[in-house]
Steps between C-alpha positions, in 0.01 A plus 500: 500500500485379141237244589257786571501570126318173432156373581603139516825318578568127482795363693639162406617433854147539632340304218752216487536521123745681270504613140447327259276265701138548392382545861665840535332636190168345603533675840553830325201451272280410802637794708430766238174346398512566129548308179862397437490692172469819698824440688844616376808329624867583439793282605857466392493122496335341193380194695297728734357686199403165345331390828283813500420469129385142556224635726390767260683793653660766279862428580813660363869447555643814657752669272489868604255770603444634150415157360266437788322828434463409136357157590256661743389747233444211255257362762324839518645595834566874536860556617681814577867554570581641845674831496 
C-alpha cells in the first residue's frame, strides 16, 4: 500500500543495478523526467548519498525526521508535520 503514495518507483532487482551505482540514479532521473537538481534523495548510507550527489541530485544522509524537514525547507520545499 505504501507504493501508492509515490508516482515513480525504481526497483534494483528489476534494473539490475544497486546504489551507489550510477545506473540506478540515472534510471530515476529518466523515469521522473526532470533535472537532477529537482530531485531530493535521503539515505542512511553515505556512499549512496555520494552516488546521488555525483549526478547532481540533492542528496542528504538521513539522520531523523526533523533534520530532513529542515533540509527540505532549506530547498524551499513546504513541509508540514502530520498530526
